[in-house]
Residue frames relative to the residue before (quaternion, step in Angstrom):
aa qw qx qy qz dx dy dz
X 1.0000 0.0000 0.0000 0.0000 0.00 0.00 0.00
X 0.2645 -0.7590 0.5781 0.1406 3.52 -0.83 1.06
X 0.0580 -0.7922 0.6075 0.0088 3.57 -0.82 0.95
X 0.1817 -0.8016 0.5591 0.1089 3.59 -0.19 1.24
X 0.2121 -0.7483 0.6183 0.1130 3.54 -1.07 0.81
X 0.0271 -0.7896 0.6126 -0.0233 3.54 -0.83 1.06
X 0.5402 -0.6481 0.4220 0.3316 3.58 -1.05 0.64
X 0.7975 0.1195 -0.0388 0.5901 3.61 1.12 -0.63
X 0.3087 -0.7970 0.4929 0.1632 3.57 -0.15 1.32
X 0.6522 0.5206 -0.3189 0.4495 3.62 0.93 -0.87
X 0.6691 0.4810 -0.3029 0.4787 3.60 0.91 -0.83
X 0.6359 0.5239 -0.3313 0.4598 3.56 1.00 -0.75
X 0.6397 0.5109 -0.3234 0.4745 3.61 0.98 -0.84
X 0.6538 0.5144 -0.3136 0.4578 3.61 0.94 -0.89
X 0.6520 0.5188 -0.3005 0.4642 3.57 0.98 -0.89
X 0.6815 0.4834 -0.2830 0.4709 3.57 0.92 -0.95
X 0.6398 0.5059 -0.3317 0.4740 3.63 0.99 -0.77
X 0.6219 0.5426 -0.3280 0.4597 3.57 0.98 -0.82
X 0.6859 0.4719 -0.2753 0.4806 3.58 0.89 -0.95
X 0.6476 0.5389 -0.3176 0.4352 3.59 0.92 -0.93
X 0.7629 0.3626 -0.1941 0.4989 3.58 0.91 -0.88
X 0.5698 -0.6584 0.3586 0.3366 3.58 1.20 0.37
X 0.5395 -0.6601 0.3827 0.3560 3.54 1.12 0.73
X 0.0315 -0.8794 0.4748 0.0156 3.58 0.78 1.05
X 0.6085 0.5734 -0.3700 0.4051 3.61 1.05 -0.60
X 0.5913 0.5601 -0.3605 0.4547 3.62 1.22 -0.39
X 0.6700 0.4734 -0.3015 0.4859 3.62 1.21 -0.44
X 0.7197 0.3835 -0.2224 0.5343 3.60 1.29 -0.13
X 0.4043 -0.6043 0.5973 0.3386 3.51 -1.32 0.31
X 0.1113 -0.8369 0.5353 0.0270 3.60 -0.35 1.19
X 0.0999 -0.7696 0.6304 0.0192 3.51 -0.95 1.02
X 0.1093 -0.7889 0.6028 0.0487 3.58 -0.76 1.02
X 0.1275 -0.7982 0.5873 0.0407 3.57 -0.88 0.97
X 0.0576 0.7998 -0.5930 0.0729 3.58 -0.71 1.08
X 0.3565 0.7045 -0.5620 0.2466 3.54 -1.28 0.32
X 0.6590 -0.5251 0.3619 0.3988 3.58 -1.26 0.31
X 0.8092 0.0592 0.0173 0.5842 3.58 0.85 -0.97
X 0.7699 0.4288 -0.2719 0.3865 3.53 -1.27 0.45
X 0.4121 0.7306 -0.4738 0.2682 3.61 1.20 0.08
X 0.6707 0.5068 -0.3053 0.4474 3.58 0.86 -0.97
X 0.6742 0.4927 -0.2994 0.4615 3.57 0.80 -0.96
X 0.6756 0.5000 -0.2997 0.4513 3.56 0.90 -0.90
X 0.6517 0.5053 -0.3344 0.4561 3.62 0.91 -0.78
X 0.6505 0.5097 -0.3203 0.4632 3.58 0.99 -0.82
X 0.6411 0.5172 -0.3265 0.4636 3.60 1.00 -0.77
X 0.6614 0.5024 -0.3042 0.4666 3.58 0.92 -0.92
X 0.6379 0.5236 -0.3217 0.4642 3.57 0.96 -0.86
X 0.6656 0.5102 -0.2996 0.4549 3.57 0.93 -0.94
X 0.6484 0.5055 -0.3167 0.4730 3.59 0.98 -0.82
X 0.6444 0.5193 -0.3180 0.4626 3.59 0.92 -0.88
X 0.6992 0.4674 -0.2881 0.4578 3.59 0.85 -0.92
X 0.6070 0.5359 -0.3524 0.4692 3.60 1.10 -0.60
X 0.6571 0.4799 -0.2958 0.5005 3.59 1.19 -0.54
X 0.5691 -0.6349 0.3631 0.3758 3.57 1.29 0.08
X 0.5378 0.6147 -0.4016 0.4143 3.57 1.24 0.38
X 0.3710 -0.7096 0.5513 0.2344 3.57 -0.62 1.08
X 0.0504 -0.8414 0.5352 -0.0554 3.58 -0.58 1.20
X 0.2637 -0.7433 0.5965 0.1486 3.55 -0.93 0.92
X 0.1573 -0.7866 0.5925 0.0743 3.54 -1.26 0.47
X 0.0872 -0.7428 0.6625 0.0423 3.51 -1.15 0.82
X 0.3436 0.7577 -0.4978 0.2452 3.60 -0.61 1.08
X 0.8053 -0.3362 0.2262 0.4329 3.47 -1.41 -0.10
X 0.7552 0.4159 -0.2179 0.4575 3.59 0.92 -0.86
X 0.8056 -0.1461 0.1176 0.5620 3.56 1.00 -0.70
X 0.2935 -0.6430 0.6631 0.2463 3.45 -1.46 0.22
X 0.1612 0.8268 -0.5102 0.1734 3.61 -0.46 1.12
X 0.0726 -0.7122 0.6888 0.1148 3.46 -1.47 0.22
X 0.8028 0.0172 -0.1146 0.5849 3.53 -0.82 1.16
X 0.7574 -0.3462 0.2489 0.4945 3.60 -0.82 -0.91
X 0.5900 0.5729 -0.3624 0.4386 3.58 1.21 0.35
X 0.3761 -0.7062 0.5557 0.2258 3.55 -0.94 0.90
X 0.2789 -0.7485 0.5803 0.1585 3.52 -1.20 0.63
X 0.4374 -0.6380 0.5622 0.2925 3.53 -1.20 0.66
X 0.7101 -0.4843 0.3094 0.4068 3.59 -1.23 0.29
X 0.6787 0.4710 -0.2977 0.4784 3.61 1.19 -0.38
X 0.6061 -0.5939 0.3431 0.4027 3.60 1.27 0.16
X 0.5528 0.5806 -0.4042 0.4404 3.58 1.29 -0.01
X 0.6291 -0.5246 0.4020 0.4092 3.58 -1.25 0.37
X 0.3694 -0.7372 0.5301 0.1975 3.55 -0.97 0.96
X 0.0451 -0.7637 0.6437 0.0193 3.55 -1.08 0.77
X 0.4970 -0.6511 0.4633 0.3383 3.61 -0.97 0.74
X 0.3671 -0.7570 0.5066 0.1887 3.57 -1.02 0.82
X 0.6847 0.4681 -0.2814 0.4825 3.56 1.17 -0.49
X 0.5825 -0.5765 0.4337 0.3745 3.58 -1.26 0.37
X 0.5608 -0.5994 0.4603 0.3383 3.55 -1.22 0.54
X 0.2993 -0.7855 0.5085 0.1865 3.63 -0.44 1.14
X 0.6616 0.4952 -0.3168 0.4656 3.60 1.21 -0.23
X 0.3783 0.7359 -0.4890 0.2760 3.59 1.26 0.06
X 0.8037 0.2667 -0.2094 0.4890 3.57 -0.85 0.96
X 0.5840 0.5682 -0.3840 0.4343 3.59 1.23 -0.17
X 0.4480 -0.6788 0.5062 0.2868 3.58 -1.07 0.67
X 0.8024 0.1108 -0.0206 0.5860 3.54 1.06 -0.80
X 0.1604 -0.7811 0.5916 0.1192 3.58 -1.08 0.64
X 0.6997 0.2983 -0.2555 0.5968 3.56 1.33 0.14
X 0.6461 -0.5461 0.3399 0.4108 3.61 -1.09 0.57
X 0.4562 -0.6729 0.5166 0.2687 3.54 -1.10 0.79
X 0.0645 -0.7682 0.6368 0.0130 3.53 -0.84 1.05
X 0.7994 0.0127 -0.0606 0.5976 3.56 -0.50 1.18
X 0.7625 -0.3304 0.2625 0.4904 3.55 -0.86 -0.94
X 0.6076 0.5700 -0.3466 0.4309 3.58 1.27 -0.07
X 0.0215 0.7584 -0.6510 0.0248 3.51 -0.88 0.98
X 0.2229 -0.7943 0.5554 0.1044 3.57 -0.95 0.80
X 0.1749 -0.7332 0.6440 0.1307 3.50 -1.19 0.63
X 0.1090 -0.7871 0.6055 0.0436 3.58 -0.48 1.17
X 0.4501 -0.7133 0.4603 0.2769 3.59 -0.65 1.07
X 0.5098 -0.6460 0.4838 0.2978 3.54 -1.11 0.75
X 0.2579 -0.7973 0.5300 0.1300 3.57 -0.80 0.98
X 0.5426 -0.6175 0.4226 0.3816 3.61 1.14 -0.18
X 0.5018 -0.6168 0.5082 0.3308 3.56 -1.32 0.24
X 0.0172 -0.8122 0.5811 -0.0484 3.52 -0.35 1.26
X 0.0122 -0.8152 0.5771 -0.0465 3.57 -0.77 0.99
X 0.1742 -0.7497 0.6316 0.0930 3.52 -1.02 0.92
X 0.3620 -0.7823 0.4581 0.2170 3.64 -0.43 1.15
X 0.8054 0.0731 -0.0158 0.5880 3.61 0.98 -0.74
X 0.5898 -0.5427 0.4624 0.3791 3.54 -1.20 0.63
X 0.7725 0.0797 -0.0259 0.6294 3.56 0.90 -0.96
X 0.3238 -0.7671 0.5157 0.2016 3.62 -0.50 1.12
X 0.6838 -0.4608 0.3477 0.4463 3.59 -1.29 0.08
X 0.7318 -0.4709 0.2858 0.4012 3.56 -1.29 0.38
X 0.6261 0.5311 -0.3386 0.4596 3.60 1.03 -0.75
X 0.6949 0.4703 -0.2800 0.4664 3.58 0.83 -0.98
X 0.5935 0.5561 -0.3738 0.4460 3.59 1.02 -0.69
X 0.6831 0.4704 -0.2894 0.4779 3.60 0.87 -0.92
X 0.6220 0.5318 -0.3395 0.4637 3.62 1.02 -0.77
X 0.6832 0.4902 -0.2872 0.4587 3.58 0.88 -0.97
X 0.6523 0.5100 -0.3140 0.4646 3.59 0.91 -0.85
X 0.6500 0.5042 -0.3099 0.4767 3.57 1.01 -0.84
X 0.6331 0.5305 -0.3252 0.4605 3.60 1.03 -0.81
X 0.6452 0.5085 -0.3135 0.4762 3.58 1.03 -0.79
X 0.6812 0.4839 -0.2938 0.4642 3.58 0.80 -0.97
X 0.6580 0.5148 -0.3101 0.4538 3.60 0.97 -0.82
X 0.7056 0.4280 -0.2597 0.5015 3.60 1.19 -0.48
X 0.6731 -0.5577 0.2746 0.4006 3.54 1.21 0.43
X 0.3978 0.7131 -0.4944 0.2979 3.58 1.19 0.15
X 0.2602 -0.7594 0.5752 0.1575 3.57 -1.12 0.71
X 0.7806 0.1791 -0.0911 0.5919 3.55 1.28 -0.32
X 0.1059 -0.7601 0.6365 0.0770 3.55 -1.33 0.42
X 0.1084 -0.7616 0.6349 0.0714 3.55 -1.01 0.83
X 0.0802 -0.8378 0.5375 -0.0528 3.52 -0.84 1.03
X 0.3525 -0.6803 0.5969 0.2381 3.53 -1.01 0.87
X 0.0733 -0.7970 0.5994 0.0133 3.57 -0.80 1.00
X 0.2461 -0.7972 0.5375 0.1224 3.55 -0.29 1.28
X 0.6270 -0.5307 0.4069 0.3996 3.54 -1.25 0.39
X 0.6038 0.5455 -0.3529 0.4620 3.59 1.09 -0.69
X 0.6470 0.5261 -0.3211 0.4489 3.59 0.97 -0.88
X 0.6477 0.5080 -0.3219 0.4678 3.58 0.98 -0.79
X 0.6606 0.5208 -0.2906 0.4559 3.56 0.96 -0.94
X 0.7590 0.3906 -0.1928 0.4840 3.56 0.97 -0.90
X 0.5099 -0.6919 0.3980 0.3208 3.61 1.24 0.14
X 0.3000 0.7828 -0.5029 0.2106 3.60 1.14 0.49
X 0.7329 0.3788 -0.2227 0.5194 3.60 1.19 -0.46
X 0.3100 0.7580 -0.5118 0.2596 3.54 1.27 0.32
X 0.8437 0.1514 -0.1611 0.4891 3.55 -1.02 0.90
X 0.4645 0.5649 -0.5078 0.4554 3.53 1.14 0.73
X 0.3038 -0.7673 0.5439 0.1519 3.56 -0.73 1.10
X 0.1011 -0.8152 0.5696 0.0270 3.58 0.04 1.30
X 0.3173 -0.7370 0.5719 0.1704 3.54 -0.99 0.95
X 0.7795 0.0954 -0.0310 0.6183 3.57 1.14 -0.71
X 0.1081 -0.7597 0.6379 0.0650 3.56 -1.10 0.80
X 0.1346 -0.7820 0.6072 0.0411 3.55 -0.90 1.00
X 0.1157 -0.7618 0.6357 0.0467 3.56 -0.91 1.00
X 0.2871 -0.7994 0.5024 0.1620 3.61 -0.40 1.21
X 0.7428 -0.3175 0.2408 0.5380 3.59 0.72 -1.01
X 0.2300 -0.7310 0.6175 0.1774 3.54 -1.35 0.02
X 0.0113 0.8041 -0.5941 0.0192 3.56 -0.76 1.05
């Protein structure tokens, strides 16, 4: 049995994931946003600006992992709800005002466990974005993620620092 010894297991995992997925951040213009407050708002603004410029942009953050209008699962594949639509068969899903009633389709229960996922998931998500034609990715990078090396071996083209409180 071969037992490799490495000085930093987290960095080794990040390096191996980067190599395994073909260094996906090199295929994307990557923007990392960090700071005490404003990461989510800033990432959404950057994504919106990129998409207005005609650049398909992926996003990793507190609210969702996504590319275009599709959410991504933690492994970079397209996310699909697993539960049945509780509004199936209903005429309206919002209160009827006057004669207008609306049915808003059920989107499923979507949950993002971390603002910045671990290094393996980061590489999986970036690869999933690049494989789906994204040209850019914007990512919330928490201080914990920086400390724990979750973004190690991500080739950021732009870094944004919102503030420190």
